[in-house]
C-alpha distance (Angstrom), angle and dihedral (degrees) to the residues before:
residue distance angle dihedral
M1 . . .
N2 3.81 . .
I3 3.80 126.2 .
A4 3.80 95.6 -99.9
D5 3.85 91.1 52.7
A6 3.86 90.6 47.4
H7 3.88 90.7 48.5
A8 3.84 92.0 48.2
Q9 3.90 90.6 48.1
L10 3.78 90.9 50.2
K11 3.88 92.0 48.0
R12 3.90 87.8 53.5
A13 3.81 90.5 49.1
I14 3.82 91.4 51.3
Q15 3.83 91.8 48.5
L16 3.83 90.2 49.9
Y17 3.77 88.4 50.4
N18 3.80 92.2 51.5
D19 3.76 93.1 45.0
L20 3.74 91.5 54.1
G21 3.83 91.3 54.4
G22 3.70 96.3 -99.5
C23 3.81 99.7 -47.8
F24 3.78 135.0 89.4
H25 3.77 95.9 -137.8
A26 3.79 126.1 70.9
A27 3.79 98.2 -155.2
P28 3.78 115.5 125.6
P29 3.69 120.4 -116.6
W30 3.82 117.3 -87.4
T31 3.83 115.3 -93.4
S32 3.78 124.3 -145.3
A33 3.87 87.9 -118.2
E34 3.82 87.7 57.8
E35 3.73 93.9 47.5
N36 3.90 89.0 49.8
T37 3.76 89.4 50.6
I38 3.73 90.3 53.7
R39 3.80 91.2 49.7
E40 3.75 91.5 48.4
A41 3.84 93.0 47.8
Y42 3.72 91.6 47.9
A43 3.74 90.5 52.8
A44 3.80 90.8 47.6
G45 3.81 91.4 52.1
L46 3.87 96.2 -116.4
S47 3.84 112.9 164.6
L48 3.68 123.3 -111.7
P49 3.84 93.5 -107.4
E50 3.88 91.8 49.9
I51 3.89 89.5 51.4
A52 3.73 91.3 47.5
R53 3.73 91.7 51.5
L54 3.68 92.0 45.9
L55 3.81 92.9 53.8
A56 3.85 95.7 34.0
R57 3.72 89.8 -124.1
S58 3.75 132.6 123.0
Q59 3.78 119.3 -91.8
A60 3.80 90.0 -119.5
A61 3.80 91.0 53.4
V62 3.79 92.8 50.9
K63 3.80 92.8 45.5
L64 3.87 90.9 50.8
R65 3.87 91.0 46.8
A66 3.74 91.8 48.7
H67 3.85 89.9 50.0
Y68 3.83 88.4 48.7
L69 3.83 88.5 51.6
G70 3.79 90.4 51.6
L71 3.81 92.9 -115.0
R72 3.78 119.6 153.6
R73 3.75 130.9 180.0
P74 3.77 112.9 -124.1
A75 3.80 111.2 -106.1
A76 3.74 119.6 -123.5
R77 3.79 104.6 -99.5
S78 3.74 104.5 179.7
G79 3.68 106.0 170.1
W80 3.80 93.6 1.9
E81 3.88 100.0 82.5
S82 3.74 96.2 113.7
R83 3.89 89.2 57.8
A84 3.79 101.1 38.6
D85 3.77 93.7 129.1
D86 3.79 91.1 51.3
A87 3.83 106.5 98.6
M88 3.83 91.0 -154.1
S89 3.73 91.5 60.7
R90 3.84 99.7 50.7
L91 3.82 116.8 111.2
W92 3.75 120.1 -139.7
S93 3.79 114.1 -106.5
A94 3.77 124.0 -151.4
F95 3.87 87.2 -106.6
D96 3.87 90.2 54.7
D97 3.81 91.3 47.7
D98 3.84 91.1 49.6
T99 3.72 92.3 48.4
L100 3.85 92.1 46.7
R101 3.81 92.3 48.7
D102 3.77 92.7 48.3
L103 3.75 94.7 47.4
W104 3.89 93.2 42.8
T105 3.69 95.0 50.2
A106 3.73 92.4 46.2
G107 3.84 88.2 59.5
V108 3.80 98.3 -112.9
Q109 3.89 112.8 163.2
V110 3.82 113.2 -96.3
D111 3.82 93.4 -123.8
D112 3.85 89.8 54.7
I113 3.84 89.1 49.8
A114 3.69 90.2 48.1
T115 3.89 91.4 52.0
A116 3.85 92.2 46.7
L117 3.88 91.0 50.6
N118 3.78 95.4 39.0
R119 3.79 90.5 -125.0
S120 3.80 136.3 113.7
A121 3.83 120.6 -87.5
A122 3.80 88.3 -118.8
A123 3.90 92.9 54.6
C124 3.86 89.8 49.9
R125 3.88 90.8 49.1
L126 3.74 91.7 49.1
R127 3.84 95.3 45.9
A128 3.81 92.9 45.9
S129 3.86 87.0 55.1
Q130 3.89 90.7 46.5
I131 3.87 94.6 51.5
G132 3.84 91.9 41.0
A133 3.82 96.6 -116.2
A134 3.85 110.9 168.4
R135 3.68 129.5 -155.7
P136 3.73 118.7 -119.6
E137 3.82 120.0 -84.4
G138 3.71 109.9 -82.2
F139 3.81 94.5 14.5
Y140 3.81 93.5 125.6
G141 3.81 94.9 42.7
A142 3.81 128.1 84.3
A143 3.79 92.0 -39.3
A144 3.86 90.0 62.7
H145 3.75 90.2 55.6
R146 3.91 91.6 50.1
R147 3.91 88.5 50.1
A148 3.72 90.1 49.1
A149 3.73 91.6 53.7
E150 3.72 93.7 51.4
């Protein structure tokens, strides 16, 4: 691609951004009714695809909004009920794995991921390795040195 083509493509992207009101997505803002539906659906144990279908939103959007609302699916604790409040005893649910993978591959700092998942940074590193989550390209390059200096 030459400079002229790249410039034209950039101008089209900027125009699209402006046409959409300053955002690249056309999804409407979340309403309090939708947030209540997510809370109720989580409490009822509905799956992520079911909730997404119910709200006519993507699964990723529902998962992110649930995370924003502080909702967590209970982990399967077969045999661990007596130590349910002990962070070391919690098993990783599919929702926890998905959230970890999404945050890990987005380049979010491990301490922030640990806080979001209510786990230790070491547990998050280990689980990311176990599920094969990879950091974004260039994450461990010069940017890592700048982050370490901050």
